[in-house]
N, C-alpha and C positions, 0 to 999 in steps of 0.2 A: 503493499500500500504506500503510495506517494501522495503527499498532501492531502490525506484522508480520502484519496480516491482509489478504487479498486481497478486492477489492470489485468486484462485477459489477453492472451495472444493465441492466434490460430497458426499452426505450423503445417504447412502441406509437406508430407514426407514421400519422396520419390527417389529411389536409388541413393539413399543416405547410408543405410546399413548400420554397422556398429558405431559410426561416429555420432549417431543421434543420442546415445546414452551420455556422452561427455556434454554435449550442448544442452540437454535437458536438465542435467544436474547443475550446470552453471546458471541457466536462466531462471531456474526455480527460486534463486534468491531474490529475484527482482520482480517476479510477477505473483499475482494471486490465483490465477487459473491458467492453464495450458490445455489447449485442445490440438492434439496431434491427429491430423487427417492423413491416413494411409490410402493413397490414390492407386490401390491395386498394384503396389510396388513388387516388381520381381524379386527384390531382395528381402521382401517381408519385413520391412523396417518397423512397421507398427507392432507386429508380434515380437520382434526381437527387443524392443524398447519395453513392452509389457512384462517380459520375463526378467529384464535386466535392471530395470529402474528400482532403486532402493525406496525413495521417498515419493509414494505415488498419490499423495492426498490431494495434490493440486492439478493432477494430470487426467484428462478425459481422452479416451481413444475413439476415433471415429474411422470406420473402415468402408471405403467404397468398393463396390463389385466390379466396377469398370474404371478405366483410367479417368482423369479429370474431366468433368464437364460442368458447365455453369449450373446446370440443374441440381447436380449432386451437392455442389458447394452451397446453393441457396437452401437446400434441404438441411444441411448440417447446421448452417448459421442460424436457422430458425429453431432448431434444437438447442443450440448454445445459449440463445436468449432466453429459453426456458430455465436454464440453470441461473439461480440467483447469485451473480458474480459480486 
């Protein structure tokens, strides 16, 4: 929380692989909510992150069944706003 404001980030994950763990550990110190969107990643970045992130209380995983499309992201953004960030 910065200046009494909550911060949420949406991170599209495609072909990031193991590097995502280090990044998520780092960014979690600065934000209140993290939404990791796995856009049908061939490296299974979302699954890897789910299994290897230690501190997951701020992290939400969203998995698309197809590669990125505007419609998919609109669907997930509407879900994100249902969470009370």
